[in-house]
C-alpha positions in Angstrom: -20.0 -2.8 -18.2 -21.1 -1.5 -14.8 -22.2 2.2 -14.8 -22.1 4.3 -11.6 -24.0 7.5 -11.4 -22.4 10.2 -9.2 -24.5 13.1 -10.4 -25.3 15.5 -7.6 -22.4 14.3 -5.4 -19.4 16.4 -4.4 -15.9 15.2 -4.1 -14.5 12.9 -2.8 -17.7 10.8 -3.1 -17.4 10.2 -7.0 -13.8 9.1 -6.5 -14.7 6.8 -3.7 -17.6 5.3 -5.6 -15.3 4.8 -8.6 -12.7 3.0 -6.4 -15.4 0.7 -4.9 -16.8 -0.1 -8.4 -13.3 -1.0 -9.7 -12.7 -3.3 -6.7 -15.6 -5.4 -8.0 -14.9 -4.8 -11.7 -11.2 -4.5 -12.2 -11.4 -4.5 -16.0 -13.3 -1.2 -16.0 -16.4 0.8 -15.4 -18.4 3.8 -16.7 -18.7 6.7 -14.4 -21.3 9.4 -14.9 -20.5 12.8 -13.4 -22.2 16.2 -13.7 -19.5 18.7 -12.8 -15.9 19.5 -13.9 -14.4 19.1 -10.5 -15.6 15.5 -10.1 -14.6 14.8 -13.8 -11.1 16.0 -13.2 -10.7 14.2 -9.8 -12.1 10.9 -11.2 -9.9 11.2 -14.3 -6.8 11.8 -12.2 -7.6 8.8 -9.9 -8.1 6.5 -12.9 -4.9 7.6 -14.6 -2.9 7.0 -11.4 -4.5 3.6 -11.1 -3.4 2.5 -14.6 -6.7 2.8 -16.5 -7.1 4.3 -19.9 -10.0 6.7 -20.1 -12.3 8.3 -22.7 -14.8 10.9 -21.9 -18.1 11.6 -23.7 -20.3 14.6 -23.0 -24.0 14.5 -23.2 -25.7 17.8 -22.4 -24.7 18.6 -18.8 -23.1 15.3 -17.9 -19.9 13.5 -18.6 -19.5 9.8 -19.1 -16.0 8.6 -18.2 -15.2 5.1 -19.6 -12.3 3.5 -17.7 -10.7 0.4 -19.1 -7.6 -1.7 -18.3 
């Protein structure tokens, strides 16, 4: 599964990177974010795009797993 690291980026960059990754991997990707705003925006985008998501937290980062 492709992983994209958006740590240190502010919105809308994490959402745009997620969209681009899903264009190439429509079955799903893992997105790494480091703030709650990006986490919430990416989650909303994924839900509206029909993906199921699960979120894991490791220290100061979140790993969002998006799957069709």
